[in-house]
C-alpha positions in Angstrom: -9.2 11.8 10.4 -12.3 10.1 9.1 -12.5 6.8 7.3 -13.2 8.3 3.9 -10.3 10.7 3.9 -7.8 8.2 5.3 -5.0 7.7 2.7 -5.5 4.0 3.0 -9.2 4.0 2.2 -9.6 2.3 -1.2 -13.3 1.9 -2.0 -13.7 -0.4 0.9 -17.2 -1.9 1.0 -17.4 -1.9 4.8 -15.6 -0.5 7.8 -17.2 -1.3 11.2 -16.2 -0.3 14.8 -17.0 -2.0 18.1 -16.4 -1.0 21.7 -17.5 -3.2 24.6 -16.9 -1.7 28.0 -17.5 -4.9 29.9 -14.7 -6.8 28.2 -12.5 -3.9 27.2 -12.9 -4.7 23.5 -12.1 -2.0 21.0 -12.0 -3.3 17.5 -12.3 -2.5 13.8 -13.3 -4.7 10.9 -12.7 -3.7 7.3 -14.0 -5.4 4.2 -12.3 -4.3 1.1 -13.8 -6.3 -1.8 -16.1 -9.3 -2.1 -16.3 -9.7 -5.9 -14.7 -13.1 -5.8 -16.3 -14.3 -2.6 -16.7 -13.6 1.1 -14.0 -11.6 2.8 -11.6 -13.6 4.8 -8.7 -12.2 6.8 -7.0 -12.6 10.1 -7.9 -11.0 13.4 -4.8 -9.0 14.6 -4.4 -7.9 18.2 -1.8 -5.1 18.7 -1.2 -2.2 21.1 -1.7 0.5 18.6 -0.6 3.9 19.8 -3.6 5.7 18.3 -7.0 4.9 16.8 -5.7 6.4 13.5 -2.8 3.9 13.5 -5.3 1.0 14.0 -7.6 2.3 11.2 -4.7 2.7 8.8 -3.5 -0.8 9.5 -6.9 -2.5 9.1 -7.5 -0.6 5.8 -4.1 -1.6 4.4 -4.3 -5.2 5.6 -7.9 -5.8 4.2 -6.9 -4.3 0.9 -3.9 -6.6 0.7 -6.1 -9.6 1.3 -8.1 -8.8 -1.8 -4.9 -8.9 -3.8 -3.6 -11.9 -2.0 -6.6 -14.1 -2.5 -6.9 -13.1 -6.2 -3.4 -14.0 -7.1 -3.6 -17.2 -5.0 -6.5 -18.3 -7.1 -9.0 -18.3 -4.2 -12.7 -17.6 -4.5 -12.4 -15.1 -1.6 -12.6 -11.4 -0.9 -10.4 -9.3 1.3 -11.1 -8.4 4.9 -9.3 -7.9 8.2 -10.0 -7.2 11.8 -7.8 -5.5 14.4 -8.2 -5.5 18.2 -6.6 -2.6 19.9 -4.8 -4.0 22.9 -1.6 -5.8 24.1 -1.9 -9.6 23.4 0.6 -10.3 26.2 -1.5 -8.6 29.0 -5.1 -7.8 27.8 -6.5 -11.1 26.5 -9.5 -12.5 28.2 -12.5 -14.7 27.4 -15.0 -11.9 27.5 -13.0 -9.9 25.0 -12.9 -12.7 22.4 -16.6 -13.6 23.0 -17.5 -9.9 22.4 -15.3 -10.1 19.2 -17.4 -13.1 18.1 -20.6 -11.1 18.6 -19.1 -8.3 16.6 -18.3 -10.7 13.7 -21.6 -12.5 13.9 -23.5 -9.2 13.6 -22.0 -8.7 10.2 -23.9 -11.7 8.9 -21.1 -13.3 7.0 -19.7 -10.3 5.3 -16.4 -11.1 7.1 -14.9 -14.4 8.1 -12.0 -14.3 10.6 -8.9 -16.3 11.1 -5.8 -16.0 13.3 -3.1 -13.3 12.8 -0.4 -11.6 14.7 -1.3 -11.5 18.4 -4.0 -14.2 18.2 -4.0 -17.9 17.9 -6.1 -21.0 17.5 -7.2 -20.9 21.2 -8.4 -17.4 20.8 -10.3 -18.2 17.6 -12.1 -21.1 19.4 -13.5 -18.7 21.9 -14.6 -16.4 19.1 -16.1 -19.4 17.5 -18.4 -19.9 20.5 -20.3 -16.7 19.4 -20.0 -16.8 15.6 -19.9 -19.4 12.9 -17.8 -17.1 10.7 -14.4 -18.4 11.8 -11.9 -20.4 9.8 -8.6 -22.1 10.8 -9.8 -23.9 14.0 -9.9 -27.5 12.7 -8.4 -29.8 15.3 -7.8 -32.5 12.7 -5.8 -30.4 10.3 -2.1 -31.0 9.9 -1.0 -28.2 12.2 -4.0 -28.1 14.5 -5.5 -25.1 12.6 -2.4 -23.0 12.8 -1.7 -21.6 9.3 1.8 -20.2 10.1 3.7 -23.3 8.9 2.1 -23.0 5.5 2.8 -19.3 5.4 6.5 -20.1 6.0 6.4 -22.8 3.4 5.1 -20.4 0.8 7.8 -17.9 1.6 10.4 -20.7 1.3 9.0 -21.6 -2.1 9.1 -17.9 -3.1 12.7 -17.5 -2.0 13.7 -20.4 -4.1 11.8 -19.0 -7.1 13.4 -15.6 -6.7 16.9 -17.1 -6.4 16.3 -19.2 -9.5 15.1 -16.2 -11.5 17.7 -13.7 -10.4 20.8 -15.9 -9.8 19.9 -19.1 -11.6 20.4 -20.9 -8.2 18.6 -24.1 -7.6 20.2 -25.0 -4.2 20.0 -23.0 -1.0 23.3 -24.5 0.2 25.5 -21.6 1.3 22.8 -18.9 0.5 22.8 -16.2 3.1 19.4 -15.1 4.3 18.5 -12.4 6.9 15.2 -13.1 8.6 13.7 -10.0 10.3 11.3 -11.3 12.9 11.5 -14.7 14.4 7.9 -15.2 15.5 5.9 -18.2 14.4 6.3 -17.7 10.7 9.9 -16.5 10.9 10.9 -19.4 13.1 9.3 -22.0 10.7 11.0 -20.3 7.8 14.4 -20.3 9.6 14.0 -24.1 10.1 13.2 -24.7 6.5 16.1 -22.6 5.3 18.6 -24.2 7.6 17.4 -27.7 6.7 18.2 -26.8 3.1 21.7 -25.6 3.8 21.2 -21.8 4.0 23.1 -19.6 6.4 20.5 -17.7 8.4 20.8 -14.5 10.4 17.8 -13.5 12.6 16.7 -10.4 14.4 13.8 -10.0 16.8 12.9 -7.7 19.7 11.6 -10.6 21.7 14.5 -12.5 23.4 12.5 -15.7 23.6 12.0 -15.7 19.8 15.6 -15.0 19.3 16.7 -17.8 21.5 14.5 -20.3 19.7 15.9 -19.3 16.4 19.4 -19.6 17.7 18.6 -23.1 18.9 17.8 -23.9 15.3 21.2 -22.8 14.2 20.6 -19.2 13.2 23.0 -16.4 14.1 21.5 -13.4 15.9 22.0 -9.8 14.9 20.5 -6.5 16.1 17.1 -5.4 14.8 18.6 -2.4 12.9 21.7 -4.3 11.6 19.5 -6.9 9.9 18.6 -4.6 7.0 22.1 -3.7 6.0 23.7 -7.2 6.2 25.5 -8.4 3.1 23.2 -11.3 2.3 21.5 -12.8 -0.7 18.0 -12.5 0.6 16.3 -10.2 3.1 13.1 -11.8 4.6 11.0 -9.3 6.5 8.7 -11.4 8.7 7.5 -9.0 11.4 5.3 -5.9 11.1 4.7 -3.8 8.0 6.2 -0.6 6.7 9.8 -1.7 7.3 11.1 -0.9 3.8 10.9 2.9 4.1 12.7 5.9 2.6 15.5 5.6 5.1 16.1 1.8 5.0 15.7 1.3 1.2 19.1 2.7 0.6 20.7 0.6 3.3 19.7 -2.8 1.8 22.6 -4.8 0.4 20.5 -8.0 -0.3 19.8 -8.6 -4.0 16.4 -10.1 -3.2 13.6 -9.1 -0.7 11.3 -12.0 0.0 9.5 -12.3 3.4 6.3 -13.0 5.1 5.3 -9.6 6.6 2.3 -7.8 5.2 2.7 -4.3 3.7 6.5 -4.4 3.7 6.8 -1.2 1.6 6.0 1.9 3.6 4.9 3.6 0.4 4.4 2.6 -3.2 7.4 4.6 -4.2 9.7 2.1 -2.5 8.8 -0.5 -5.0 10.2 1.6 -7.8 13.3 2.6 -5.7 14.1 -1.1 -5.2 13.8 -1.7 -8.9 16.2 1.2 -9.6 18.7 -0.3 -7.1 18.5 -3.6 -8.9 16.8 -5.4 -6.0 14.3 -8.1 -6.8 11.2 -7.7 -4.6 8.8 -10.6 -4.1 5.5 -8.7 -3.5 4.4 -9.6 0.1 0.7 -10.3 -0.8 1.9 -13.0 -3.2 4.7 -14.7 -1.3 2.9 -14.8 2.0 -0.3 -16.3 0.7 0.3 -19.8 2.2 -1.7 -18.9 5.3 -4.8 -17.9 3.5 -4.5 -20.9 1.2 -4.4 -23.2 4.3 -7.4 -21.3 5.8 -9.4 -21.8 2.6 -8.6 -25.5 2.4 -9.5 -26.0 6.0 -12.8 -24.3 5.3 -13.6 -26.7 2.4 -12.1 -29.6 4.4 -9.5 -30.2 1.7 -6.6 -32.6 2.1 -3.1 -31.5 3.3 -1.7 -32.8 0.0 -3.9 -30.3 -1.9 -3.0 -27.5 0.5 0.7 -28.2 0.0 0.4 -28.3 -3.8 -1.5 -25.1 -3.8 1.2 -23.4 -1.6 3.9 -24.7 -4.0 2.3 -22.7 -6.8 3.3 -19.4 -5.2 6.7 -19.8 -6.8 5.2 -20.1 -10.2 3.1 -17.0 -9.7 6.1 -15.0 -8.6 8.1 -16.0 -11.6 5.2 -14.8 -13.8 5.3 -11.5 -12.1 9.1 -11.2 -12.4 9.0 -11.9 -16.1 6.2 -9.4 -16.7 7.9 -6.7 -14.7 11.2 -7.1 -16.6 9.3 -7.1 -19.9 7.4 -3.9 -19.1 10.3 -2.3 -17.2 8.0 -1.9 -14.2 8.5 -2.7 -10.5 7.2 -6.0 -9.3 4.8 -4.5 -6.7 3.0 -2.5 -9.4 2.8 -5.5 -11.8 1.5 -7.8 -9.0 -1.3 -5.3 -8.2 -2.2 -5.0 -11.9 -2.5 -8.7 -12.3 -4.6 -9.0 -9.1 -7.0 -6.2 -10.2 -7.4 -8.0 -13.6 -8.9 -10.9 -11.5 -10.9 -9.4 -8.7 -12.2 -6.3 -10.5 -13.4 -8.3 -13.5 -16.8 -9.3 -12.0 -17.4 -5.6 -11.2 -16.7 -4.6 -14.8 -18.9 -7.4 -16.1 -21.8 -6.4 -13.9 -21.6 -2.8 -15.0 -21.5 -3.7 -18.7 
């Protein structure tokens, strides 16, 4: 498979590859669209089973960043980086310095931030070799870590979805299934429990599961989480979990979580609509992280960041209303709204 015939290639402006034998770095950077501004997106480290899997992931993730930034009202484009490797065993200083050289060589076409498998400490090493890094401010509210804001945005999105679908304004007694109890899932669990929700969690990492249980969540198996009789299912792990098999198992009336690319294929968006399930498009509800990264970059205040994250709920309700009016699924409507924003400069230039 080549880049151009990949099913996830979508008029990407740039796809670059890097291999560094000395450090063991094997990485891909994809820039999807820069009409609104420079491409910003996280640097993910994951033990992909094949180069094709890594390429597909970086293409889908970078595309999603274009849509995410547009609907979050940010002057940013969409990009992403993936490092092929196990973050538990293969991290080293040389690897991240080589990644910094890779990013610097693109001369600002891509600006990186943290993502699954990487953290602020890793970004600071990357920052030793390139200026094109965001999310490493020691003085920021969470030390540069955007995951609390991602969780806050999902929390706001869950409340917006419940208000729209069930006319519920309180989370007291609301049952939420959180699939994935990593950094974002754990912060989300805490917010939900603090507000009176009953939370069930699943995670393949026993340490993550224990931390969530300590917060008051009830643990269930990774497969059982999708078929629980709950009000809200919140996917907060890897993408593609709402697939042809699982879509019919879901008993939740609302899907609202932090994971990127939750739908395995576009058809699942329509299948959810046909089943009467309200889906909060992932690239809308999980924008809290990139909002935080942007405000760190412009050295904005935490109050401004929090207010911007709160607006995610309003954006979702706009999408829900438009989807119902047009009898379309929410994922399609969200993409159409985003394209009206980030493709507009291209149309103007061509006129």
